[in-house]
A tleap script that builds the chain and sets N, CA, C and O, in Angstrom:
source leaprc.protein.ff14SB
mol = sequence {
  NMET ARG ARG THR ARG THR LEU SER MET GLY
  GLU LEU LEU ASP GLU PHE PHE SER ARG PRO
  TYR VAL ALA ALA LYS VAL ALA GLU GLY LYS
  LEU PRO GLU THR TRP ARG ALA VAL ALA GLY
  GLU THR VAL ALA GLY GLN THR SER GLU LEU
  ARG LEU GLU ARG GLY ILE LEU HIE VAL ARG
  ILE ARG SER SER VAL LEU ARG SER GLU LEU
  PHE CYS ARG ARG GLU ALA LEU ARG GLU ALA
  LEU ASN ARG GLU ALA GLY LEU PRO LEU VAL
  ARG ALA VAL ILE ILE CARG
}
set mol.1.N position { 0.844 -1.162 0.000 }
set mol.1.CA position { 0.000 0.000 0.000 }
set mol.1.C position { 0.898 1.237 0.000 }
set mol.1.O position { 1.801 1.366 0.828 }
set mol.2.N position { 0.643 2.109 -0.910 }
set mol.2.CA position { 1.423 3.328 -1.025 }
set mol.2.C position { 0.700 4.475 -0.339 }
set mol.2.O position { -0.504 4.654 -0.517 }
set mol.3.N position { 1.426 5.237 0.432 }
set mol.3.CA position { 0.840 6.373 1.148 }
set mol.3.C position { 1.013 7.645 0.311 }
set mol.3.O position { 2.041 7.859 -0.330 }
set mol.4.N position { -0.019 8.467 0.342 }
set mol.4.CA position { 0.036 9.708 -0.423 }
set mol.4.C position { 0.475 10.888 0.434 }
set mol.4.O position { 0.870 11.925 -0.100 }
set mol.5.N position { 0.410 10.744 1.756 }
set mol.5.CA position { 0.875 11.825 2.619 }
set mol.5.C position { 1.855 11.254 3.627 }
set mol.5.O position { 1.838 10.061 3.932 }
set mol.6.N position { 2.688 12.109 4.125 }
set mol.6.CA position { 3.667 11.653 5.114 }
set mol.6.C position { 3.005 11.557 6.484 }
set mol.6.O position { 2.118 12.341 6.821 }
set mol.7.N position { 3.449 10.595 7.253 }
set mol.7.CA position { 2.924 10.385 8.596 }
set mol.7.C position { 4.035 10.612 9.605 }
set mol.7.O position { 5.212 10.377 9.332 }
set mol.8.N position { 3.634 11.068 10.760 }
set mol.8.CA position { 4.625 11.244 11.816 }
set mol.8.C position { 4.963 9.876 12.415 }
set mol.8.O position { 4.230 8.903 12.236 }
set mol.9.N position { 6.072 9.828 13.117 }
set mol.9.CA position { 6.485 8.578 13.736 }
set mol.9.C position { 5.444 8.098 14.752 }
set mol.9.O position { 5.214 6.896 14.879 }
set mol.10.N position { 4.823 9.016 15.466 }
set mol.10.CA position { 3.780 8.662 16.429 }
set mol.10.C position { 2.584 8.005 15.756 }
set mol.10.O position { 2.046 7.022 16.265 }
set mol.11.N position { 2.165 8.543 14.615 }
set mol.11.CA position { 1.048 7.958 13.881 }
set mol.11.C position { 1.385 6.566 13.375 }
set mol.11.O position { 0.547 5.665 13.425 }
set mol.12.N position { 2.600 6.384 12.891 }
set mol.12.CA position { 3.028 5.064 12.415 }
set mol.12.C position { 3.058 4.051 13.553 }
set mol.12.O position { 2.629 2.910 13.382 }
set mol.13.N position { 3.564 4.466 14.716 }
set mol.13.CA position { 3.609 3.561 15.862 }
set mol.13.C position { 2.208 3.217 16.364 }
set mol.13.O position { 1.941 2.069 16.721 }
set mol.14.N position { 1.315 4.206 16.392 }
set mol.14.CA position { -0.070 3.942 16.793 }
set mol.14.C position { -0.720 2.937 15.852 }
set mol.14.O position { -1.426 2.029 16.292 }
set mol.15.N position { -0.480 3.102 14.565 }
set mol.15.CA position { -1.032 2.186 13.572 }
set mol.15.C position { -0.460 0.775 13.761 }
set mol.15.O position { -1.192 -0.210 13.671 }
set mol.16.N position { 0.829 0.684 14.017 }
set mol.16.CA position { 1.473 -0.614 14.199 }
set mol.16.C position { 0.950 -1.318 15.445 }
set mol.16.O position { 0.617 -2.502 15.387 }
set mol.17.N position { 0.872 -0.606 16.579 }
set mol.17.CA position { 0.447 -1.229 17.825 }
set mol.17.C position { -1.050 -1.477 17.899 }
set mol.17.O position { -1.509 -2.164 18.811 }
set mol.18.N position { -1.825 -0.937 16.964 }
set mol.18.CA position { -3.263 -1.200 16.958 }
set mol.18.C position { -3.613 -2.478 16.213 }
set mol.18.O position { -4.765 -2.909 16.240 }
set mol.19.N position { -2.639 -3.091 15.549 }
set mol.19.CA position { -2.892 -4.374 14.879 }
set mol.19.C position { -3.187 -5.427 15.942 }
set mol.19.O position { -2.530 -5.461 16.982 }
set mol.20.N position { -4.178 -6.293 15.682 }
set mol.20.CA position { -4.604 -7.248 16.717 }
set mol.20.C position { -3.487 -8.146 17.249 }
set mol.20.O position { -3.384 -8.326 18.462 }
set mol.21.N position { -2.664 -8.705 16.395 }
set mol.21.CA position { -1.607 -9.604 16.850 }
set mol.21.C position { -0.585 -8.867 17.714 }
set mol.21.O position { -0.154 -9.372 18.751 }
set mol.22.N position { -0.211 -7.688 17.282 }
set mol.22.CA position { 0.782 -6.909 18.027 }
set mol.22.C position { 0.198 -6.440 19.354 }
set mol.22.O position { 0.878 -6.480 20.380 }
set mol.23.N position { -1.045 -5.999 19.342 }
set mol.23.CA position { -1.693 -5.547 20.574 }
set mol.23.C position { -1.800 -6.691 21.580 }
set mol.23.O position { -1.616 -6.474 22.778 }
set mol.24.N position { -2.094 -7.908 21.110 }
set mol.24.CA position { -2.191 -9.058 22.008 }
set mol.24.C position { -0.829 -9.397 22.611 }
set mol.24.O position { -0.742 -9.717 23.796 }
set mol.25.N position { 0.219 -9.331 21.820 }
set mol.25.CA position { 1.560 -9.624 22.328 }
set mol.25.C position { 2.021 -8.566 23.333 }
set mol.25.O position { 2.674 -8.898 24.323 }
set mol.26.N position { 1.697 -7.331 23.093 }
set mol.26.CA position { 2.055 -6.263 24.038 }
set mol.26.C position { 1.298 -6.460 25.348 }
set mol.26.O position { 1.879 -6.327 26.425 }
set mol.27.N position { 0.003 -6.778 25.264 }
set mol.27.CA position { -0.803 -7.018 26.462 }
set mol.27.C position { -0.279 -8.236 27.221 }
set mol.27.O position { -0.280 -8.249 28.452 }
set mol.28.N position { 0.167 -9.254 26.494 }
set mol.28.CA position { 0.735 -10.438 27.137 }
set mol.28.C position { 2.036 -10.097 27.861 }
set mol.28.O position { 2.307 -10.633 28.936 }
set mol.29.N position { 2.819 -9.232 27.293 }
set mol.29.CA position { 4.060 -8.806 27.934 }
set mol.29.C position { 3.817 -7.984 29.186 }
set mol.29.O position { 4.637 -7.992 30.105 }
set mol.30.N position { 2.702 -7.279 29.232 }
set mol.30.CA position { 2.356 -6.463 30.397 }
set mol.30.C position { 1.542 -7.244 31.427 }
set mol.30.O position { 1.068 -6.662 32.402 }
set mol.31.N position { 1.375 -8.547 31.227 }
set mol.31.CA position { 0.533 -9.351 32.104 }
set mol.31.C position { 0.965 -9.326 33.571 }
set mol.31.O position { 0.093 -9.226 34.434 }
set mol.32.N position { 2.260 -9.413 33.909 }
set mol.32.CA position { 2.624 -9.322 35.332 }
set mol.32.C position { 2.208 -7.993 35.975 }
set mol.32.O position { 1.756 -7.981 37.120 }
set mol.33.N position { 2.352 -6.894 35.264 }
set mol.33.CA position { 1.928 -5.599 35.785 }
set mol.33.C position { 0.408 -5.538 35.917 }
set mol.33.O position { -0.117 -4.991 36.886 }
set mol.34.N position { -0.293 -6.103 34.936 }
set mol.34.CA position { -1.752 -6.131 34.970 }
set mol.34.C position { -2.243 -6.999 36.121 }
set mol.34.O position { -3.204 -6.643 36.803 }
set mol.35.N position { -1.583 -8.145 36.342 }
set mol.35.CA position { -1.939 -9.017 37.460 }
set mol.35.C position { -1.772 -8.286 38.790 }
set mol.35.O position { -2.625 -8.388 39.672 }
set mol.36.N position { -0.672 -7.549 38.929 }
set mol.36.CA position { -0.415 -6.800 40.163 }
set mol.36.C position { -1.506 -5.735 40.376 }
set mol.36.O position { -1.953 -5.519 41.502 }
set mol.37.N position { -1.927 -5.075 39.293 }
set mol.37.CA position { -2.952 -4.032 39.397 }
set mol.37.C position { -4.323 -4.629 39.731 }
set mol.37.O position { -5.083 -4.037 40.497 }
set mol.38.N position { -4.641 -5.781 39.170 }
set mol.38.CA position { -5.966 -6.385 39.365 }
set mol.38.C position { -6.041 -7.142 40.696 }
set mol.38.O position { -6.995 -6.972 41.455 }
set mol.39.N position { -5.044 -7.966 40.974 }
set mol.39.CA position { -5.099 -8.836 42.147 }
set mol.39.C position { -4.642 -8.130 43.417 }
set mol.39.O position { -5.092 -8.476 44.509 }
set mol.40.N position { -3.760 -7.151 43.290 }
set mol.40.CA position { -3.266 -6.439 44.456 }
set mol.40.C position { -1.845 -6.834 44.808 }
set mol.40.O position { -1.324 -7.845 44.338 }
set mol.41.N position { -1.233 -6.017 45.642 }
set mol.41.CA position { 0.172 -6.228 46.024 }
set mol.41.C position { 0.372 -7.511 46.820 }
set mol.41.O position { 1.355 -8.221 46.608 }
set mol.42.N position { -0.544 -7.817 47.729 }
set mol.42.CA position { -0.406 -9.005 48.574 }
set mol.42.C position { -0.444 -10.275 47.734 }
set mol.42.O position { 0.395 -11.160 47.900 }
set mol.43.N position { -1.408 -10.361 46.842 }
set mol.43.CA position { -1.535 -11.541 45.990 }
set mol.43.C position { -0.345 -11.636 45.042 }
set mol.43.O position { 0.197 -12.722 44.838 }
set mol.44.N position { 0.061 -10.525 44.470 }
set mol.44.CA position { 1.207 -10.527 43.553 }
set mol.44.C position { 2.477 -10.964 44.276 }
set mol.44.O position { 3.333 -11.616 43.679 }
set mol.45.N position { 2.606 -10.614 45.546 }
set mol.45.CA position { 3.764 -11.036 46.325 }
set mol.45.C position { 3.771 -12.526 46.607 }
set mol.45.O position { 4.839 -13.118 46.767 }
set mol.46.N position { 2.597 -13.146 46.670 }
set mol.46.CA position { 2.484 -14.583 46.917 }
set mol.46.C position { 2.446 -15.398 45.624 }
set mol.46.O position { 2.392 -16.627 45.678 }
set mol.47.N position { 2.473 -14.744 44.475 }
set mol.47.CA position { 2.432 -15.431 43.194 }
set mol.47.C position { 3.844 -15.861 42.810 }
set mol.47.O position { 4.752 -15.036 42.722 }
set mol.48.N position { 4.017 -17.158 42.584 }
set mol.48.CA position { 5.339 -17.650 42.212 }
set mol.48.C position { 5.458 -17.922 40.717 }
set mol.48.O position { 6.567 -17.952 40.183 }
set mol.49.N position { 4.342 -18.120 40.040 }
set mol.49.CA position { 4.374 -18.375 38.600 }
set mol.49.C position { 3.149 -17.760 37.962 }
set mol.49.O position { 2.048 -17.841 38.506 }
set mol.50.N position { 3.340 -17.147 36.813 }
set mol.50.CA position { 2.255 -16.510 36.072 }
set mol.50.C position { 2.570 -16.674 34.596 }
set mol.50.O position { 3.490 -16.038 34.082 }
set mol.51.N position { 1.800 -17.537 33.900 }
set mol.51.CA position { 2.066 -17.725 32.477 }
set mol.51.C position { 0.753 -17.893 31.720 }
set mol.51.O position { -0.243 -18.379 32.255 }
set mol.52.N position { 0.788 -17.481 30.479 }
set mol.52.CA position { -0.382 -17.530 29.615 }
set mol.52.C position { -0.095 -18.486 28.473 }
set mol.52.O position { 0.848 -18.284 27.708 }
set mol.53.N position { -0.907 -19.524 28.356 }
set mol.53.CA position { -0.771 -20.497 27.274 }
set mol.53.C position { -2.111 -20.665 26.585 }
set mol.53.O position { -3.068 -21.142 27.194 }
set mol.54.N position { -2.186 -20.281 25.331 }
set mol.54.CA position { -3.384 -20.431 24.513 }
set mol.54.C position { -4.635 -19.853 25.167 }
set mol.54.O position { -5.716 -20.439 25.102 }
set mol.55.N position { -4.466 -18.689 25.800 }
set mol.55.CA position { -5.599 -17.999 26.404 }
set mol.55.C position { -5.934 -18.445 27.809 }
set mol.55.O position { -6.872 -17.922 28.411 }
set mol.56.N position { -5.194 -19.398 28.347 }
set mol.56.CA position { -5.439 -19.883 29.705 }
set mol.56.C position { -4.320 -19.369 30.598 }
set mol.56.O position { -3.144 -19.633 30.350 }
set mol.57.N position { -4.689 -18.644 31.623 }
set mol.57.CA position { -3.726 -18.077 32.555 }
set mol.57.C position { -3.488 -19.059 33.695 }
set mol.57.O position { -4.414 -19.412 34.424 }
set mol.58.N position { -2.245 -19.494 33.843 }
set mol.58.CA position { -1.853 -20.408 34.909 }
set mol.58.C position { -1.186 -19.581 35.998 }
set mol.58.O position { -0.196 -18.893 35.748 }
set mol.59.N position { -1.734 -19.652 37.208 }
set mol.59.CA position { -1.235 -18.880 38.331 }
set mol.59.C position { -0.873 -19.850 39.455 }
set mol.59.O position { -1.693 -20.680 39.849 }
set mol.60.N position { 0.342 -19.747 39.964 }
set mol.60.CA position { 0.761 -20.572 41.107 }
set mol.60.C position { 0.913 -19.654 42.318 }
set mol.60.O position { 1.677 -18.689 42.299 }
set mol.61.N position { 0.158 -19.986 43.377 }
set mol.61.CA position { 0.123 -19.190 44.602 }
set mol.61.C position { 0.745 -20.006 45.740 }
set mol.61.O position { 0.460 -21.195 45.884 }
set mol.62.N position { 1.577 -19.376 46.527 }
set mol.62.CA position { 2.252 -20.057 47.642 }
set mol.62.C position { 1.315 -20.335 48.815 }
set mol.62.O position { 1.406 -21.397 49.429 }
set mol.63.N position { 0.436 -19.422 49.132 }
set mol.63.CA position { -0.441 -19.523 50.294 }
set mol.63.C position { -1.709 -20.314 49.955 }
set mol.63.O position { -2.406 -19.986 48.995 }
set mol.64.N position { -2.007 -21.347 50.737 }
set mol.64.CA position { -3.192 -22.167 50.477 }
set mol.64.C position { -4.486 -21.403 50.753 }
set mol.64.O position { -5.481 -21.601 50.055 }
set mol.65.N position { -4.482 -20.539 51.756 }
set mol.65.CA position { -5.668 -19.745 52.080 }
set mol.65.C position { -5.967 -18.762 50.956 }
set mol.65.O position { -7.114 -18.613 50.534 }
set mol.66.N position { -4.937 -18.103 50.484 }
set mol.66.CA position { -5.087 -17.159 49.381 }
set mol.66.C position { -5.488 -17.880 48.090 }
set mol.66.O position { -6.271 -17.358 47.298 }
set mol.67.N position { -4.952 -19.065 47.892 }
set mol.67.CA position { -5.278 -19.869 46.713 }
set mol.67.C position { -6.763 -20.199 46.681 }
set mol.67.O position { -7.394 -20.082 45.630 }
set mol.68.N position { -7.331 -20.607 47.807 }
set mol.68.CA position { -8.754 -20.948 47.839 }
set mol.68.C position { -9.627 -19.708 47.643 }
set mol.68.O position { -10.686 -19.786 47.020 }
set mol.69.N position { -9.188 -18.575 48.169 }
set mol.69.CA position { -9.912 -17.320 47.968 }
set mol.69.C position { -9.930 -16.926 46.484 }
set mol.69.O position { -10.969 -16.542 45.947 }
set mol.70.N position { -8.778 -17.027 45.840 }
set mol.70.CA position { -8.696 -16.677 44.415 }
set mol.70.C position { -9.446 -17.672 43.546 }
set mol.70.O position { -9.984 -17.305 42.501 }
set mol.71.N position { -9.486 -18.921 43.968 }
set mol.71.CA position { -10.212 -19.937 43.212 }
set mol.71.C position { -11.685 -19.558 43.093 }
set mol.71.O position { -12.305 -19.780 42.053 }
set mol.72.N position { -12.241 -18.989 44.153 }
set mol.72.CA position { -13.645 -18.569 44.129 }
set mol.72.C position { -13.860 -17.325 43.263 }
set mol.72.O position { -14.969 -17.088 42.783 }
set mol.73.N position { -12.814 -16.541 43.064 }
set mol.73.CA position { -12.931 -15.293 42.294 }
set mol.73.C position { -12.356 -15.405 40.887 }
set mol.73.O position { -12.051 -14.382 40.275 }
set mol.74.N position { -12.201 -16.609 40.357 }
set mol.74.CA position { -11.562 -16.794 39.038 }
set mol.74.C position { -12.240 -16.000 37.930 }
set mol.74.O position { -11.569 -15.336 37.139 }
set mol.75.N position { -13.551 -16.066 37.871 }
set mol.75.CA position { -14.279 -15.397 36.792 }
set mol.75.C position { -14.145 -13.872 36.885 }
set mol.75.O position { -13.974 -13.197 35.869 }
set mol.76.N position { -14.224 -13.343 38.091 }
set mol.76.CA position { -14.069 -11.899 38.276 }
set mol.76.C position { -12.643 -11.469 37.914 }
set mol.76.O position { -12.450 -10.399 37.338 }
set mol.77.N position { -11.653 -12.286 38.245 }
set mol.77.CA position { -10.265 -11.979 37.878 }
set mol.77.C position { -10.088 -11.967 36.369 }
set mol.77.O position { -9.424 -11.086 35.821 }
set mol.78.N position { -10.689 -12.957 35.691 }
set mol.78.CA position { -10.588 -13.029 34.228 }
set mol.78.C position { -11.187 -11.783 33.577 }
set mol.78.O position { -10.588 -11.198 32.675 }
set mol.79.N position { -12.362 -11.386 34.037 }
set mol.79.CA position { -13.014 -10.202 33.476 }
set mol.79.C position { -12.191 -8.942 33.737 }
set mol.79.O position { -12.050 -8.095 32.855 }
set mol.80.N position { -11.653 -8.821 34.943 }
set mol.80.CA position { -10.858 -7.639 35.291 }
set mol.80.C position { -9.559 -7.589 34.487 }
set mol.80.O position { -9.141 -6.512 34.060 }
set mol.81.N position { -8.921 -8.731 34.277 }
set mol.81.CA position { -7.689 -8.775 33.474 }
set mol.81.C position { -7.965 -8.377 32.030 }
set mol.81.O position { -7.199 -7.616 31.439 }
set mol.82.N position { -9.043 -8.881 31.465 }
set mol.82.CA position { -9.390 -8.534 30.083 }
set mol.82.C position { -9.768 -7.060 29.954 }
set mol.82.O position { -9.420 -6.407 28.970 }
set mol.83.N position { -10.475 -6.549 30.945 }
set mol.83.CA position { -10.855 -5.131 30.915 }
set mol.83.C position { -9.609 -4.249 31.001 }
set mol.83.O position { -9.495 -3.251 30.289 }
set mol.84.N position { -8.676 -4.625 31.881 }
set mol.84.CA position { -7.436 -3.859 32.048 }
set mol.84.C position { -6.563 -3.928 30.792 }
set mol.84.O position { -5.927 -2.943 30.417 }
set mol.85.N position { -6.536 -5.101 30.143 }
set mol.85.CA position { -5.732 -5.274 28.935 }
set mol.85.C position { -6.371 -4.583 27.732 }
set mol.85.O position { -5.672 -4.196 26.795 }
set mol.86.N position { -7.681 -4.428 27.755 }
set mol.86.CA position { -8.365 -3.766 26.651 }
set mol.86.C position { -8.737 -4.702 25.521 }
set mol.86.O position { -9.232 -4.248 24.489 }
set mol.87.N position { -8.514 -5.993 25.687 }
set mol.87.CA position { -8.892 -6.975 24.681 }
set mol.87.C position { -9.074 -8.328 25.360 }
set mol.87.O position { -8.556 -8.539 26.457 }
set mol.88.N position { -9.805 -9.250 24.724 }
set mol.88.CA position { -10.043 -10.562 25.351 }
set mol.88.C position { -8.788 -11.432 25.303 }
set mol.88.O position { -8.621 -12.238 24.388 }
set mol.89.N position { -7.930 -11.270 26.268 }
set mol.89.CA position { -6.647 -11.956 26.310 }
set mol.89.C position { -6.744 -13.287 27.051 }
set mol.89.O position { -6.145 -14.276 26.629 }
set mol.90.N position { -7.491 -13.317 28.149 }
set mol.90.CA position { -7.579 -14.490 29.021 }
set mol.90.C position { -8.953 -15.128 28.871 }
set mol.90.O position { -9.974 -14.468 29.065 }
set mol.91.N position { -8.976 -16.413 28.526 }
set mol.91.CA position { -10.249 -17.145 28.419 }
set mol.91.C position { -10.604 -17.848 29.725 }
set mol.91.O position { -11.782 -17.985 30.057 }
set mol.92.N position { -9.593 -18.293 30.466 }
set mol.92.CA position { -9.813 -19.009 31.728 }
set mol.92.C position { -8.618 -18.771 32.645 }
set mol.92.O position { -7.514 -18.473 32.189 }
set mol.93.N position { -8.862 -18.908 33.943 }
set mol.93.CA position { -7.807 -18.756 34.945 }
set mol.93.C position { -7.722 -20.065 35.730 }
set mol.93.O position { -8.726 -20.544 36.257 }
set mol.94.N position { -6.531 -20.634 35.806 }
set mol.94.CA position { -6.295 -21.835 36.595 }
set mol.94.C position { -5.398 -21.456 37.759 }
set mol.94.O position { -4.292 -20.952 37.562 }
set mol.95.N position { -5.877 -21.700 38.973 }
set mol.95.CA position { -5.136 -21.376 40.190 }
set mol.95.C position { -4.553 -22.664 40.757 }
set mol.95.O position { -5.273 -23.638 40.977 }
set mol.96.N position { -3.253 -22.661 40.989 }
set mol.96.CA position { -2.588 -23.840 41.573 }
set mol.96.C position { -1.809 -23.441 42.783 }
set mol.96.O position { -1.178 -24.287 43.418 }
savepdb mol mol.pdb
quit
């Protein structure tokens, strides 16, 4: 595609990062920060593993009491993570 007008670097970057694949990868890279914002400092401090595989977020929590609490809030966590990311990044949350 040939452009007829010149674009600023900011416009080019906005266009690049608005592509669905790139936006999903950027949101995936920000997942630890998003988890800390959604779950809170205490939960983030007890989280030993956080990984996303094919839309399923695997979370490993050290505290058994906190683990059972988060297990009950899985759906609310998923919705909050997707809202914070701005796109449907997480389909399910598995707490271990």
